N, C-alpha and C positions, 0 to 999 in steps of 0.2 A: 070794373071787371064783372061780367055777367055770370049768373049761376050756371048757365049752359057752358060757358068757357071753362069754368073751374071743373065742372063735371067731366068734360072731355079730357082735361089734363089729368085728373085723378084716374080716369078710366085707363089711360095709357100707362100711368105709373103702376096701377094694379096689375095690368097685363104683364108688365116687365118683371115684377117681383113674384108673379105666380109661377115662374119657372126657375127654381133655385139653381139648377145646374147652369142655365144660361147666365144668371147673375154672377155666379162664381167664375165662370169662364171669362166673362167680359172684364173681370178684375184680375183674375189669375194670369191670363195670357200675357198682358203687357208687363206684369210684375216679373214673370219668368224671363222674358226676352230682355227687359231693361236690366235685370240683375246680371244676365250673361254679358251684355255689352258693357255694363259698368265694370265688371270684373276684368274683361279683356283690355279695356282702356285705362285701367287703374295705374298701369305703368310702374313707376318707381315706388309706388305704395306697397308693392308686393316684394317678398324676398326673392322669388324666382321670376326672372325676367327673360322673355324669349330672346335667344341669340340667333343671329343670322348664320345659316348653314353655308359654308364656303369650302369648295374643293381647291386644293393647292397642288400643282405639279411643279417640282423643282428640277428642271433639266440642266441647270447650271452647276449646282453642287459646289459653288464657291463659298468663301467665308461670308461674303455679303449676303448671298441668297439664304444660307443657313441661319444667319443672324436675323434676317427678315422673317423667315418662317417661324423662328422661335418667338419673335415679338408678336406676330400675328396670332400664334397659338395662345399666348398669354393675355390677349386682349379680351376683356370681359364681355364685349358686345358681339364677338364672333365665335362660331363653332367650327374650327378648322379641322379638315380631314384631308390627309395626303392622298393623292390619286395618280394613276398613270395618265400621261398626256392624252392618249387616245380615248380615254373614257370621259373626258371633261364635257365635251359637247353633248354626248348622249345623256349623261347624267342630268345636265341642266334642262335638256329638252323634255325629259321624263318627269321633271319637277322634283328631283331628289335633292337638289341644292338650288339656292337662289343665285349664287355667283360662283364662278370658277376662274381661277387665276393661273396662268401658265407663264412661268419664269423661263425664258429662252436661254440656250447656251450662250456664254459670254456676257450674261447680264451684269455680273459683278464688275468685270473689267471695264465694260463700256460705261457703266454707271459711274465708276470712279473717274474715268477720263472726263466724262461730261460734268462731273462735280467740279473739276478744276477749270472748266470752261475751255477745253481743248477744241478749237474750231475745226480740226481735221477729223474729229471723231463724231459720229452720229450718236444721238441719244438712243439708248436701248428702248425697244418697244415691247412691253409685255402685253399679252392678250388677256382681256377680262370678259368672259362670257357671262351673260345674265339672263334671267327669266324676265321677259317684257312685262309680265303681270306684277313683278316685284321691282319695278324701276326705282322706287324710293329707297328700298334697301340697298340696291346696287349703288346709288349715289352716296349713301352713307359709307358703304364699304370702300368706295373710291377715295373718299376723304380720309378714312382711317389708314388706308394703304399708303397714301402720300406722306402722311406723318411718319409712319414706320420705315418707309424707304429712306426718307431723309435722315432719320436717326441711325439706321443700320449702315448706310453708305458713309456718313460722316464719321462714325466710330471707326470704321476700317481705314478710311483715308487718313485719319490723324493718329491712329494707334497701331495699325496692323501692317504686316509685310506687303499686302496689296497696295496700301497707301504709299509706302516707300517706292515701290515699283512704278506706280502711276505718276507720282511726282517726278521721278527720274525720267520717265518717258516723256512727260510733258515738257520738261526742261530741254531735252534733246531736240524735240520737234518745234521748240518755240521760235528759233531763228528762221526756220523755213515757213512758219505760219504766215499766210497772206491776210491782208485786210487789217493788220495791226500797225499802228504808228510806233516809232522808236520809243516814245514815252510810255505807251501802253505795254510794249514788250518789257521795258525796264521794270515797270511796276509789277507785272505778272511774274518776272524773274525773281524779284524780291519776295513775293508771296510764296512761290513754290520753294524757294530756298529756305524760307522760314518753316514751311511744312516739313521739309526734309530734315532740318535740324531738330524739330519737335518729335518727329518719328524716331530719330536716333536716340534722343533722350529717353523716350518711352521704352525703346528696345533695351537700353542700358539699365533699366530699373530691375530687370530680373523677373523670374516667374513668381516670386513671392509678393510682388507689388501688384496692386489692383490696376487694371487698365483704365484709362480715361474713358468716360462714356460717349464722347463725341458730342455733336451738336444735338440739342433738344429744343422742343418748342419753348420759346421764351416767355411764356405766360401761362397762367392757370385761369380757368373760368369758375367763378362762384355762381352757380345757378340758384335762382330764387323764384319760387312760384308766387305770382301776383294774384291774390284772391281777395276776399273781403277784408282781410287784415293781416298785418305782419305776423308770421308764424302760424297762420291758419292754413292747414294743408288743403290742397285741391281734392274735392270729393267727386270722382268720375261718375258716381251713381246719380248725382244731381242732373247731369246732362243726359245720361241714358234714360232716366225716367221721364225727363221732359220730352225727348224725342219719341220714345215708344208710347208715351201717353198721347201725344199729338196724333200719332199714326192710328192707334186703335180708336180714339175718339172720332176721327174721320170715318173709320169703318162703321161706326154707329150711325153717322150721318147717311152713309150709303144704305144701310138697312132701313132707315126711316124713309128715304126717298123711294126705294123699291117697294116698301110696304104701302106707301100711298098709291103707287101704280097698281099694285095688286088689288087694293080696295076699289080703285076706279074700274079695274077690269071686272070685278064681281058686282058692280053696280051699286055699291054701298053709298058712294058719294051722291049719286042721283037720288037715293032715298032720303039721305040726310038733307039734301038740298030742298026737298019738299017741306022740311021743318022750317020754322021761323029762325033760321040761323044764316048769318052772312058768311061770305067766303073768308073774310078776315077772321071770323071766330073759328071756323073749321080748321083753316090752315094755321092760324096763330096758336091754337091750343096744341096742335101737334108739334109745332116748333118749340113751344114753351116746355112741353114734357121732355122733348129730346134735349134741350139745353140743360134742364135740371138734372137729367140722368147723366149727361156728359160732365157736368160740374161735380156730381157725386162721385163718379169714377175717378176723375182727376184728384179729388181730395183723398180718396181711398189710396190711390197710388202713392202720393207724397206722404201720407200718414204711414204707410208701410215702409217707405224709404227712410223716414225719420226714425222709426222704431228699430228697424233691422240694420240699416246702413249708416245711420247718423247724419242723414241729409237735413240741413237746417235752412230755414228761410233767414239768411243773414242780412238781407236788405229789407225793403218795405213790405210788410204784410198786406197792406192795402193794395199795393201795386201787384203783388202776387195774386191776390184774389181777383183783382180787376182783369189781369191777363187771363186767368182761368175762366172767368165769366165771359169775357169778350170772345175767347176762342170757342166756348160752348155755344154762344149765340151764332158764331160763324159756322159752326158745324151744323146747327139746325137750319141755317139759311142755305148751306150747301145741299142738305137733304131736300129742301123745298125746290132748289134749282134743278136737281135731278128729276124730281117729280114733274116740274113744269116743262122741261125740255125733253124728257125721256118719252119714248114711244111705247116700248114694251119693257116689262120688268127684266127679262133675260138679257136683252141687249144693253139696257142701261146699267145693269150690275157689272158687266164685263168692262164697259168703257169707264165706269166710275172707279173700279179697282185700279185700272192702269193709271188713270189721272191722279188718284190718291197716292200711289207709289211714287209717281214723279214729283208730286208736291212735297212728299216727305223727304225724298232724296235731295231735292233742291233746297229744302229748308235746313239742311245740315244735320238731320237726325241720324242718318246712317253713317256718313263719312264726312270728315271736315271739308269745308268748302274751298280750302286753299289748294286742294288737288284738282279743282276745276280749271278749265281755261279761263283767261281774263274776262272774255265776253260773257261766259256763263256765270262767273262770280258776280258781275254787275247785274245780271238778270235776276239773281236770287233775291235782290233787295226789293223786288215787287211781288215776291211770293208770300202769301199770308202765313204759311207754316214757318217761314223764317222769322216773322215778327213774333210768333208765339214762342218758338224755341229760344230766341234771343231774350225775350221778356222773362221767361222762366229762369234762364241762366242768370240774368241780371239780378233778379230778386232772391236767388238762392246762393250759389257759391261766389258770385261776384260781389254781393253785398251792396247793391246800388239802391238808391232811394226812389221815391215815387216820381220825382221830376225826370229821372233818367229813363223811365219806361212810359212816359206820357205819350210819346209818338207811337210806339207799338200798340198801346191801349186804344188810342184814337183810330189808328188804322184798322185794327181788328173790328171795332164797333162800326166804323164806316163801311168796311167791306161787307159785314153782316147785313147792314141796312141796304146796300146796293144790291147784293145777291137776293135778299128777301123780297125787295120790291120787284126785281126782274122776274122772280119765280111766281109771285102773285099775279103779275100782269100776264104771264105766259100760261098759267095753269088752265087746263081744259077739264071740264066736268066729265066728259065721256071720252072713251079711247078712240 
């Protein structure tokens, strides 16, 4: 490595540290944003968890609809607010609630008949309005609603007066039901007769006896987070610092590329070209200084995350450092590519910012990739930012070894080599 190369690298480093405010901002900005995203996605690690706002209009007023409303209000995942039916659509349209549920008149009676499989009665249809930007929350509410409807309807059918009336009506209409064989009618008659006798026994218990709860979900789920080890909680700050670190490091690559274009516009490269310096020395020194600064910022980010939020490198330290170094080289190559293919600093900056935001989004730094369409999920596997984020996740909270991040490391170094070679071949000395 020549003395001229080292002198150019040291020159870039000195220029960077000569503006303390710029240094502080380049480190502080990703720390603040990563801390915010880490807090938002910490989930069950916090005592207060955001609940889904749901408006409920009960136009039925039956025992079943009241029981359903009570169960929904007691659900810890929902924030239930009763509302007039005519206000539901407008409230959702204005974003005041994610979901609105409208229980129609006769919902309880129709649901009871449908529960016993009466083919002459249609299943009741309740309206669920939702904000299309919150479709995931709407799907969650639909699942919760199905469970509570089943519990509320079964409780009334087996223990309440509506259940006795529904069983009696179903028995009366059984003989006239079409589409059932004699054997099926006999089996259904025995079932309804047993329900009637069960209701009579519950009615004879008296007010002092506790009513039977009805059917419930026949299992419980034991959720376990799978991280670097059993009992080790997931630290959401590890992923958020990886994502925001990747984003802001790429922004540094943009500044490096635009800076090269500005120097070319001012004729500095032509003057340096007159010196006994090769193109590889001039561009290589700039790429080296950018890679070193990128590596420095990444290390500062994760050092802050370790001290403040307890983010640990649970996996391979060598793998973590290799991912950081590989992505730093890729950032430098990205900057050279902008300088090689860009025409003006102004136009290049705008295009590069848009490209960077897409790369960060597709890399899973902002939102999880499972919300993407299947074709877009497959596309993310060829996005370099995905390799960096996955590699940092693997060596931090996943606790994976060096062998598990070999491919991301090789891909990052390979992409840096290809982009760098293309940039050097394309680079023009004058504008």
